[in-house]
N, CA, C, O and CB atoms as a CASP TS submission, in Angstrom:
PFRMAT TS
TARGET T0000
AUTHOR 0000-0000-0000
METHOD Language model
MODEL 1
PARENT N/A
ATOM      1  N   UNK     1     210.446  51.397-101.478  1.00  0.00           N
ATOM      2  CA  UNK     1     211.050  50.487-102.428  1.00  0.00           C
ATOM      3  C   UNK     1     212.459  50.985-102.759  1.00  0.00           C
ATOM      4  O   UNK     1     212.721  52.187-102.793  1.00  0.00           O
ATOM      5  CB  UNK     1     210.181  50.363-103.712  1.00  0.00           C
ATOM      6  N   UNK     2     213.339  50.045-102.998  1.00  0.00           N
ATOM      7  CA  UNK     2     214.737  50.362-103.276  1.00  0.00           C
ATOM      8  C   UNK     2     215.060  50.208-104.754  1.00  0.00           C
ATOM      9  O   UNK     2     214.295  49.626-105.523  1.00  0.00           O
ATOM     10  CB  UNK     2     215.655  49.473-102.448  1.00  0.00           C
ATOM     11  N   UNK     3     216.202  50.740-105.125  1.00  0.00           N
ATOM     12  CA  UNK     3     216.708  50.606-106.485  1.00  0.00           C
ATOM     13  C   UNK     3     218.165  50.156-106.406  1.00  0.00           C
ATOM     14  O   UNK     3     218.870  50.452-105.441  1.00  0.00           O
ATOM     15  CB  UNK     3     216.569  51.953-107.282  1.00  0.00           C
ATOM     16  N   UNK     4     218.600  49.437-107.438  1.00  0.00           N
ATOM     17  CA  UNK     4     219.945  48.866-107.478  1.00  0.00           C
ATOM     18  C   UNK     4     220.543  49.125-108.852  1.00  0.00           C
ATOM     19  O   UNK     4     219.876  48.946-109.871  1.00  0.00           O
ATOM     20  CB  UNK     4     219.922  47.340-107.159  1.00  0.00           C
ATOM     21  N   UNK     5     221.823  49.552-108.878  1.00  0.00           N
ATOM     22  CA  UNK     5     222.471  49.956-110.131  1.00  0.00           C
ATOM     23  C   UNK     5     223.615  49.018-110.484  1.00  0.00           C
ATOM     24  O   UNK     5     224.411  48.638-109.625  1.00  0.00           O
ATOM     25  CB  UNK     5     222.988  51.396-110.030  1.00  0.00           C
ATOM     26  N   UNK     6     223.686  48.650-111.764  1.00  0.00           N
ATOM     27  CA  UNK     6     224.789  47.847-112.278  1.00  0.00           C
ATOM     28  C   UNK     6     226.019  48.748-112.383  1.00  0.00           C
ATOM     29  O   UNK     6     225.946  49.809-113.003  1.00  0.00           O
ATOM     30  CB  UNK     6     224.431  47.205-113.667  1.00  0.00           C
ATOM     31  N   UNK     7     227.145  48.350-111.793  1.00  0.00           N
ATOM     32  CA  UNK     7     228.341  49.181-111.872  1.00  0.00           C
ATOM     33  C   UNK     7     229.015  49.144-113.244  1.00  0.00           C
ATOM     34  O   UNK     7     229.904  49.949-113.521  1.00  0.00           O
ATOM     35  CB  UNK     7     229.322  48.747-110.822  1.00  0.00           C
ATOM     36  N   UNK     8     228.596  48.215-114.098  1.00  0.00           N
ATOM     37  CA  UNK     8     229.204  48.104-115.418  1.00  0.00           C
ATOM     38  C   UNK     8     228.591  49.016-116.456  1.00  0.00           C
ATOM     39  O   UNK     8     229.301  49.596-117.278  1.00  0.00           O
ATOM     40  CB  UNK     8     229.112  46.709-115.890  1.00  0.00           C
ATOM     41  N   UNK     9     227.261  49.148-116.422  1.00  0.00           N
ATOM     42  CA  UNK     9     226.600  49.921-117.479  1.00  0.00           C
ATOM     43  C   UNK     9     225.581  50.930-116.950  1.00  0.00           C
ATOM     44  O   UNK     9     224.960  51.648-117.733  1.00  0.00           O
ATOM     45  CB  UNK     9     225.916  48.984-118.436  1.00  0.00           C
ATOM     46  N   UNK    10     225.407  50.988-115.647  1.00  0.00           N
ATOM     47  CA  UNK    10     224.477  51.913-115.000  1.00  0.00           C
ATOM     48  C   UNK    10     223.002  51.555-115.191  1.00  0.00           C
ATOM     49  O   UNK    10     222.132  52.393-114.951  1.00  0.00           O
ATOM     50  CB  UNK    10     224.714  53.292-115.517  1.00  0.00           C
ATOM     51  N   UNK    11     222.706  50.315-115.624  1.00  0.00           N
ATOM     52  CA  UNK    11     221.317  49.851-115.640  1.00  0.00           C
ATOM     53  C   UNK    11     220.794  49.910-114.208  1.00  0.00           C
ATOM     54  O   UNK    11     221.518  49.566-113.273  1.00  0.00           O
ATOM     55  CB  UNK    11     221.197  48.391-116.233  1.00  0.00           C
ATOM     56  N   UNK    12     219.554  50.341-114.025  1.00  0.00           N
ATOM     57  CA  UNK    12     218.959  50.426-112.693  1.00  0.00           C
ATOM     58  C   UNK    12     217.763  49.489-112.601  1.00  0.00           C
ATOM     59  O   UNK    12     216.850  49.537-113.425  1.00  0.00           O
ATOM     60  CB  UNK    12     218.535  51.876-112.369  1.00  0.00           C
ATOM     61  N   UNK    13     217.789  48.632-111.576  1.00  0.00           N
ATOM     62  CA  UNK    13     216.624  47.816-111.250  1.00  0.00           C
ATOM     63  C   UNK    13     215.897  48.537-110.128  1.00  0.00           C
ATOM     64  O   UNK    13     216.424  48.677-109.025  1.00  0.00           O
ATOM     65  CB  UNK    13     217.027  46.338-110.836  1.00  0.00           C
ATOM     66  N   UNK    14     214.691  48.992-110.412  1.00  0.00           N
ATOM     67  CA  UNK    14     213.860  49.705-109.448  1.00  0.00           C
ATOM     68  C   UNK    14     212.743  48.755-109.027  1.00  0.00           C
ATOM     69  O   UNK    14     211.947  48.319-109.859  1.00  0.00           O
ATOM     70  CB  UNK    14     213.283  51.048-110.052  1.00  0.00           C
ATOM     71  N   UNK    15     212.685  48.435-107.736  1.00  0.00           N
ATOM     72  CA  UNK    15     211.669  47.498-107.251  1.00  0.00           C
ATOM     73  C   UNK    15     210.262  47.963-107.603  1.00  0.00           C
ATOM     74  O   UNK    15     209.399  47.132-107.888  1.00  0.00           O
ATOM     75  CB  UNK    15     211.791  47.321-105.741  1.00  0.00           C
ATOM     76  N   UNK    16     210.012  49.256-107.592  1.00  0.00           N
ATOM     77  CA  UNK    16     208.681  49.782-107.895  1.00  0.00           C
ATOM     78  C   UNK    16     208.279  49.503-109.341  1.00  0.00           C
ATOM     79  O   UNK    16     207.105  49.265-109.628  1.00  0.00           O
ATOM     80  CB  UNK    16     208.635  51.283-107.624  1.00  0.00           C
ATOM     81  N   UNK    17     209.254  49.533-110.252  1.00  0.00           N
ATOM     82  CA  UNK    17     208.984  49.308-111.676  1.00  0.00           C
ATOM     83  C   UNK    17     209.178  47.859-112.088  1.00  0.00           C
ATOM     84  O   UNK    17     208.573  47.400-113.057  1.00  0.00           O
ATOM     85  CB  UNK    17     209.875  50.189-112.516  1.00  0.00           C
ATOM     86  N   UNK    18     210.029  47.126-111.350  1.00  0.00           N
ATOM     87  CA  UNK    18     210.352  45.755-111.736  1.00  0.00           C
ATOM     88  C   UNK    18     211.149  45.744-113.033  1.00  0.00           C
ATOM     89  O   UNK    18     211.769  46.737-113.413  1.00  0.00           O
ATOM     90  CB  UNK    18     209.072  44.918-111.887  1.00  0.00           C
ATOM     91  N   UNK    19     211.116  44.604-113.698  1.00  0.00           N
ATOM     92  CA  UNK    19     211.775  44.450-115.003  1.00  0.00           C
ATOM     93  C   UNK    19     210.905  43.505-115.817  1.00  0.00           C
ATOM     94  O   UNK    19     211.247  42.335-115.989  1.00  0.00           O
ATOM     95  CB  UNK    19     213.265  43.899-114.862  1.00  0.00           C
ATOM     96  N   UNK    20     209.766  44.013-116.327  1.00  0.00           N
ATOM     97  CA  UNK    20     208.810  43.160-117.027  1.00  0.00           C
ATOM     98  C   UNK    20     209.406  42.335-118.164  1.00  0.00           C
ATOM     99  O   UNK    20     209.015  41.182-118.351  1.00  0.00           O
ATOM    100  CB  UNK    20     207.715  43.997-117.565  1.00  0.00           C
ATOM    101  N   UNK    21     210.339  42.896-118.923  1.00  0.00           N
ATOM    102  CA  UNK    21     210.921  42.135-120.036  1.00  0.00           C
ATOM    103  C   UNK    21     211.774  40.968-119.532  1.00  0.00           C
ATOM    104  O   UNK    21     212.067  40.035-120.279  1.00  0.00           O
ATOM    105  CB  UNK    21     211.771  43.057-120.922  1.00  0.00           C
ATOM    106  N   UNK    22     212.167  41.033-118.253  1.00  0.00           N
ATOM    107  CA  UNK    22     212.945  39.960-117.636  1.00  0.00           C
ATOM    108  C   UNK    22     212.062  39.013-116.823  1.00  0.00           C
ATOM    109  O   UNK    22     212.549  38.038-116.252  1.00  0.00           O
ATOM    110  CB  UNK    22     214.034  40.548-116.744  1.00  0.00           C
ATOM    111  N   UNK    23     210.754  39.307-116.775  1.00  0.00           N
ATOM    112  CA  UNK    23     209.822  38.454-116.055  1.00  0.00           C
ATOM    113  C   UNK    23     209.570  38.860-114.612  1.00  0.00           C
ATOM    114  O   UNK    23     209.019  38.080-113.836  1.00  0.00           O
ATOM    115  CB  UNK    23     210.315  37.072-116.080  1.00  0.00           C
ATOM    116  N   UNK    24     209.973  40.084-114.243  1.00  0.00           N
ATOM    117  CA  UNK    24     209.760  40.573-112.884  1.00  0.00           C
ATOM    118  C   UNK    24     208.789  41.745-112.926  1.00  0.00           C
ATOM    119  O   UNK    24     209.177  42.854-113.294  1.00  0.00           O
ATOM    120  CB  UNK    24     211.104  40.992-112.221  1.00  0.00           C
ATOM    121  N   UNK    25     207.524  41.515-112.553  1.00  0.00           N
ATOM    122  CA  UNK    25     206.536  42.593-112.604  1.00  0.00           C
ATOM    123  C   UNK    25     206.836  43.693-111.585  1.00  0.00           C
ATOM    124  O   UNK    25     207.619  43.497-110.656  1.00  0.00           O
ATOM    125  CB  UNK    25     205.140  42.032-112.362  1.00  0.00           C
ATOM    126  N   UNK    26     206.209  44.837-111.773  1.00  0.00           N
ATOM    127  CA  UNK    26     206.357  45.950-110.835  1.00  0.00           C
ATOM    128  C   UNK    26     206.083  45.460-109.421  1.00  0.00           C
ATOM    129  O   UNK    26     205.154  44.688-109.186  1.00  0.00           O
ATOM    130  CB  UNK    26     205.405  47.119-111.202  1.00  0.00           C
ATOM    131  N   UNK    27     206.902  45.917-108.487  1.00  0.00           N
ATOM    132  CA  UNK    27     206.747  45.528-107.095  1.00  0.00           C
ATOM    133  C   UNK    27     207.581  44.324-106.684  1.00  0.00           C
ATOM    134  O   UNK    27     207.575  43.938-105.515  1.00  0.00           O
ATOM    135  CB  UNK    27     205.326  45.243-106.824  1.00  0.00           C
ATOM    136  N   UNK    28     208.307  43.721-107.640  1.00  0.00           N
ATOM    137  CA  UNK    28     209.151  42.569-107.312  1.00  0.00           C
ATOM    138  C   UNK    28     210.344  43.044-106.492  1.00  0.00           C
ATOM    139  O   UNK    28     211.147  43.854-106.954  1.00  0.00           O
ATOM    140  CB  UNK    28     209.626  41.834-108.603  1.00  0.00           C
ATOM    141  N   UNK    29     210.450  42.530-105.272  1.00  0.00           N
ATOM    142  CA  UNK    29     211.544  42.888-104.366  1.00  0.00           C
ATOM    143  C   UNK    29     212.866  42.338-104.886  1.00  0.00           C
ATOM    144  O   UNK    29     212.897  41.298-105.543  1.00  0.00           O
ATOM    145  CB  UNK    29     211.270  42.360-102.944  1.00  0.00           C
ATOM    146  N   UNK    30     213.949  43.034-104.592  1.00  0.00           N
ATOM    147  CA  UNK    30     215.297  42.617-104.989  1.00  0.00           C
ATOM    148  C   UNK    30     215.599  41.227-104.443  1.00  0.00           C
ATOM    149  O   UNK    30     216.236  40.419-105.118  1.00  0.00           O
ATOM    150  CB  UNK    30     216.355  43.630-104.493  1.00  0.00           C
ATOM    151  N   UNK    31     215.145  40.945-103.225  1.00  0.00           N
ATOM    152  CA  UNK    31     215.375  39.628-102.619  1.00  0.00           C
ATOM    153  C   UNK    31     214.691  38.504-103.392  1.00  0.00           C
ATOM    154  O   UNK    31     215.095  37.347-103.286  1.00  0.00           O
ATOM    155  CB  UNK    31     214.885  39.626-101.181  1.00  0.00           C
ATOM    156  N   UNK    32     213.660  38.834-104.168  1.00  0.00           N
ATOM    157  CA  UNK    32     212.935  37.828-104.949  1.00  0.00           C
ATOM    158  C   UNK    32     213.547  37.596-106.329  1.00  0.00           C
ATOM    159  O   UNK    32     213.147  36.670-107.035  1.00  0.00           O
ATOM    160  CB  UNK    32     211.487  38.244-105.103  1.00  0.00           C
ATOM    161  N   UNK    33     214.506  38.424-106.718  1.00  0.00           N
ATOM    162  CA  UNK    33     215.225  38.233-107.982  1.00  0.00           C
ATOM    163  C   UNK    33     216.269  37.145-107.739  1.00  0.00           C
ATOM    164  O   UNK    33     217.014  37.229-106.763  1.00  0.00           O
ATOM    165  CB  UNK    33     215.897  39.584-108.493  1.00  0.00           C
ATOM    166  N   UNK    34     216.343  36.126-108.599  1.00  0.00           N
ATOM    167  CA  UNK    34     217.299  35.027-108.380  1.00  0.00           C
ATOM    168  C   UNK    34     218.745  35.517-108.279  1.00  0.00           C
ATOM    169  O   UNK    34     219.135  36.478-108.941  1.00  0.00           O
ATOM    170  CB  UNK    34     217.187  34.010-109.508  1.00  0.00           C
ATOM    171  N   UNK    35     219.522  34.845-107.447  1.00  0.00           N
ATOM    172  CA  UNK    35     220.922  35.226-107.237  1.00  0.00           C
ATOM    173  C   UNK    35     221.764  35.105-108.497  1.00  0.00           C
ATOM    174  O   UNK    35     222.765  35.807-108.638  1.00  0.00           O
ATOM    175  CB  UNK    35     221.526  34.378-106.151  1.00  0.00           C
ATOM    176  N   UNK    36     221.374  34.222-109.418  1.00  0.00           N
ATOM    177  CA  UNK    36     222.162  34.039-110.641  1.00  0.00           C
ATOM    178  C   UNK    36     221.713  34.954-111.786  1.00  0.00           C
ATOM    179  O   UNK    36     222.180  34.812-112.916  1.00  0.00           O
ATOM    180  CB  UNK    36     222.079  32.594-111.088  1.00  0.00           C
ATOM    181  N   UNK    37     220.815  35.884-111.494  1.00  0.00           N
ATOM    182  CA  UNK    37     220.339  36.837-112.499  1.00  0.00           C
ATOM    183  C   UNK    37     221.461  37.788-112.876  1.00  0.00           C
ATOM    184  O   UNK    37     222.181  38.278-112.005  1.00  0.00           O
ATOM    185  CB  UNK    37     219.113  37.625-111.978  1.00  0.00           C
ATOM    186  N   UNK    38     221.615  38.053-114.166  1.00  0.00           N
ATOM    187  CA  UNK    38     222.637  38.978-114.671  1.00  0.00           C
ATOM    188  C   UNK    38     221.975  40.234-115.222  1.00  0.00           C
ATOM    189  O   UNK    38     220.789  40.233-115.553  1.00  0.00           O
ATOM    190  CB  UNK    38     223.503  38.301-115.764  1.00  0.00           C
ATOM    191  N   UNK    39     222.738  41.277-115.314  1.00  0.00           N
ATOM    192  CA  UNK    39     222.252  42.540-115.862  1.00  0.00           C
ATOM    193  C   UNK    39     221.694  42.306-117.269  1.00  0.00           C
ATOM    194  O   UNK    39     222.381  41.726-118.110  1.00  0.00           O
ATOM    195  CB  UNK    39     223.387  43.605-115.889  1.00  0.00           C
ATOM    196  N   UNK    40     220.455  42.748-117.541  1.00  0.00           N
ATOM    197  CA  UNK    40     219.868  42.528-118.863  1.00  0.00           C
ATOM    198  C   UNK    40     220.464  43.414-119.956  1.00  0.00           C
ATOM    199  O   UNK    40     220.284  43.127-121.140  1.00  0.00           O
ATOM    200  CB  UNK    40     218.389  42.759-118.797  1.00  0.00           C
ATOM    201  N   UNK    41     221.161  44.470-119.589  1.00  0.00           N
ATOM    202  CA  UNK    41     221.748  45.354-120.598  1.00  0.00           C
ATOM    203  C   UNK    41     223.165  44.952-120.984  1.00  0.00           C
ATOM    204  O   UNK    41     223.503  44.944-122.168  1.00  0.00           O
ATOM    205  CB  UNK    41     221.750  46.774-120.096  1.00  0.00           C
ATOM    206  N   UNK    42     224.004  44.617-119.994  1.00  0.00           N
ATOM    207  CA  UNK    42     225.394  44.283-120.328  1.00  0.00           C
ATOM    208  C   UNK    42     225.712  42.803-120.111  1.00  0.00           C
ATOM    209  O   UNK    42     226.731  42.314-120.597  1.00  0.00           O
ATOM    210  CB  UNK    42     226.340  45.131-119.499  1.00  0.00           C
ATOM    211  N   UNK    43     224.851  42.090-119.385  1.00  0.00           N
ATOM    212  CA  UNK    43     224.989  40.650-119.130  1.00  0.00           C
ATOM    213  C   UNK    43     226.328  40.268-118.508  1.00  0.00           C
ATOM    214  O   UNK    43     226.698  39.094-118.498  1.00  0.00           O
ATOM    215  CB  UNK    43     224.809  39.890-120.414  1.00  0.00           C
ATOM    216  N   UNK    44     227.041  41.239-117.997  1.00  0.00           N
ATOM    217  CA  UNK    44     228.344  40.950-117.418  1.00  0.00           C
ATOM    218  C   UNK    44     228.253  40.824-115.903  1.00  0.00           C
ATOM    219  O   UNK    44     228.813  39.899-115.315  1.00  0.00           O
ATOM    220  CB  UNK    44     229.345  42.036-117.796  1.00  0.00           C
ATOM    221  N   UNK    45     227.562  41.732-115.294  1.00  0.00           N
ATOM    222  CA  UNK    45     227.486  41.758-113.836  1.00  0.00           C
ATOM    223  C   UNK    45     226.375  40.857-113.328  1.00  0.00           C
ATOM    224  O   UNK    45     225.308  40.757-113.934  1.00  0.00           O
ATOM    225  CB  UNK    45     227.270  43.181-113.339  1.00  0.00           C
ATOM    226  N   UNK    46     226.642  40.205-112.212  1.00  0.00           N
ATOM    227  CA  UNK    46     225.638  39.387-111.554  1.00  0.00           C
ATOM    228  C   UNK    46     224.955  40.218-110.475  1.00  0.00           C
ATOM    229  O   UNK    46     225.426  41.298-110.118  1.00  0.00           O
ATOM    230  CB  UNK    46     226.271  38.104-110.951  1.00  0.00           C
ATOM    231  N   UNK    47     223.850  39.710-109.964  1.00  0.00           N
ATOM    232  CA  UNK    47     223.063  40.423-108.962  1.00  0.00           C
ATOM    233  C   UNK    47     223.919  40.903-107.789  1.00  0.00           C
ATOM    234  O   UNK    47     223.735  42.018-107.301  1.00  0.00           O
ATOM    235  CB  UNK    47     221.946  39.530-108.450  1.00  0.00           C
ATOM    236  N   UNK    48     224.836  40.080-107.345  1.00  0.00           N
ATOM    237  CA  UNK    48     225.663  40.417-106.181  1.00  0.00           C
ATOM    238  C   UNK    48     226.533  41.654-106.411  1.00  0.00           C
ATOM    239  O   UNK    48     226.943  42.309-105.453  1.00  0.00           O
ATOM    240  CB  UNK    48     226.546  39.238-105.819  1.00  0.00           C
ATOM    241  N   UNK    49     226.816  41.975-107.669  1.00  0.00           N
ATOM    242  CA  UNK    49     227.665  43.121-107.999  1.00  0.00           C
ATOM    243  C   UNK    49     226.917  44.454-108.016  1.00  0.00           C
ATOM    244  O   UNK    49     227.543  45.513-108.007  1.00  0.00           O
ATOM    245  CB  UNK    49     228.308  42.899-109.336  1.00  0.00           C
ATOM    246  N   UNK    50     225.578  44.411-108.041  1.00  0.00           N
ATOM    247  CA  UNK    50     224.790  45.639-108.100  1.00  0.00           C
ATOM    248  C   UNK    50     224.950  46.456-106.821  1.00  0.00           C
ATOM    249  O   UNK    50     225.094  45.902-105.731  1.00  0.00           O
ATOM    250  CB  UNK    50     223.312  45.313-108.337  1.00  0.00           C
ATOM    251  N   UNK    51     224.922  47.767-106.966  1.00  0.00           N
ATOM    252  CA  UNK    51     225.035  48.683-105.832  1.00  0.00           C
ATOM    253  C   UNK    51     223.655  49.201-105.463  1.00  0.00           C
ATOM    254  O   UNK    51     222.899  49.647-106.326  1.00  0.00           O
ATOM    255  CB  UNK    51     225.990  49.860-106.157  1.00  0.00           C
ATOM    256  N   UNK    52     223.327  49.138-104.167  1.00  0.00           N
ATOM    257  CA  UNK    52     222.043  49.660-103.716  1.00  0.00           C
ATOM    258  C   UNK    52     222.078  51.179-103.760  1.00  0.00           C
ATOM    259  O   UNK    52     223.006  51.812-103.257  1.00  0.00           O
ATOM    260  CB  UNK    52     221.707  49.159-102.290  1.00  0.00           C
ATOM    261  N   UNK    53     221.047  51.748-104.372  1.00  0.00           N
ATOM    262  CA  UNK    53     220.956  53.200-104.498  1.00  0.00           C
ATOM    263  C   UNK    53     220.135  53.792-103.364  1.00  0.00           C
ATOM    264  O   UNK    53     220.043  55.013-103.235  1.00  0.00           O
ATOM    265  CB  UNK    53     220.345  53.584-105.846  1.00  0.00           C
ATOM    266  N   UNK    54     219.541  52.944-102.548  1.00  0.00           N
ATOM    267  CA  UNK    54     218.730  53.415-101.442  1.00  0.00           C
ATOM    268  C   UNK    54     217.253  53.350-101.759  1.00  0.00           C
ATOM    269  O   UNK    54     216.836  52.825-102.792  1.00  0.00           O
ATOM    270  CB  UNK    54     219.113  54.820-101.077  1.00  0.00           C
ATOM    271  N   UNK    55     216.481  53.890-100.854  1.00  0.00           N
ATOM    272  CA  UNK    55     215.028  53.850-100.968  1.00  0.00           C
ATOM    273  C   UNK    55     214.558  54.987-101.853  1.00  0.00           C
ATOM    274  O   UNK    55     214.939  56.143-101.665  1.00  0.00           O
ATOM    275  CB  UNK    55     214.362  53.930 -99.581  1.00  0.00           C
ATOM    276  N   UNK    56     213.713  54.638-102.832  1.00  0.00           N
ATOM    277  CA  UNK    56     213.117  55.647-103.711  1.00  0.00           C
ATOM    278  C   UNK    56     211.673  55.830-103.282  1.00  0.00           C
ATOM    279  O   UNK    56     210.973  54.857-102.999  1.00  0.00           O
ATOM    280  CB  UNK    56     213.213  55.232-105.228  1.00  0.00           C
ATOM    281  N   UNK    57     211.234  57.063-103.235  1.00  0.00           N
ATOM    282  CA  UNK    57     209.855  57.350-102.817  1.00  0.00           C
ATOM    283  C   UNK    57     209.002  57.729-103.994  1.00  0.00           C
ATOM    284  O   UNK    57     207.813  58.004-103.831  1.00  0.00           O
ATOM    285  CB  UNK    57     209.822  58.462-101.782  1.00  0.00           C
TER
END
């Protein structure tokens, strides 16, 4: 599973953990997160702006 970091506030979306408060349960793949989704912490960056951190084991 991969993780993705917001370049604005360093929020990390980890596929293994998901984002339950945003409606994405654990195991939700990044590709399944809508393209218009914004960072839940800073709401400034869109999904396309996130940087892939690589595969987390």
